[in-house]
N, C-alpha and C positions, 0 to 999 in steps of 0.2 A: 465602577465609577468612571464616567466619561473623562476623556482628556481635558475637555473644557472645564468641567467641575473641578478636576484635580488642579488645573492651572489657577482657577479662581480661589481655591482653598489655599494654595501656596502663596499667591499674592496677598490674600487677606492675612495669612500667618506672618508674612514679612512686615506688613503694615502694622500689625498688632505689636510685634517685637519693637519696632521703631517707636510706636506710641508708648510702650512700657518704658523705654529708655528715656523718652522726653518726660514722662510722668515722674520717673525717679529723680531726674534733674530738677523738676519743679518742686518736688517734695523736699529736696535738699536745699531749696532756696536759690538755685543757680539760674532760674529763669525770671524774667520780669512779668508783671501782671498780665500784660497783653499776650505774651507767649503762653502763659498758663491757661488763659481763656481759650487760645487756639488749640492747645493740647487737649483740653477738656472737650471741645467741640469735635475734634478729630476722633477722640475715643468714643464719643456718643455716636458719631457717624459709622465707625467700625462695628460697634455693637449692632446697629441697625442693619448693616450689610450682612453680618453674621446671621442675624435672625431671618432676614430675607432669604439667604441661601438655604438655611434649614427648612424653611417653609416650602421651597421648591423641590426638595429631595424626597425620595422614597425612604422607607424605614432603614434599609441597610446602609445607604449612602449617608443618611442623616446621622446614624450612629458612628460611622467612620469620621465624619467631620467633627462631631462632638468629641470624639476621642482625641482627634488631632488638634483641635483649637479650643475646646471648652475650658480647659484649665487656664489657658492664657487669657481668654476673655474674662473669666471670673477674677483673675489676678488684676487685670486692667480695671475692672469695675471696682475692686477693693481700693486700688490706688487712687482712683477718681474720687471716691468718697472721702479720702483723706486730704485732698487738695483744697 
């Protein structure tokens, strides 16, 4: 995996973790409606970036990214469906 792809994966992972925290706060009722909408849009954007990254990669790198981020992305999708 190239350093650029690794950096993109790390940045995406950090953004996903932040979005998960915001989604958890929204789920617990600690965010107002406009912030919940922003959280949802953020998560949708992150899923799109994840999919775009996967499409650019070869099979080995794709598998590594899926192993590193796939579970977090699926968790985020699940939390979104509950908001």
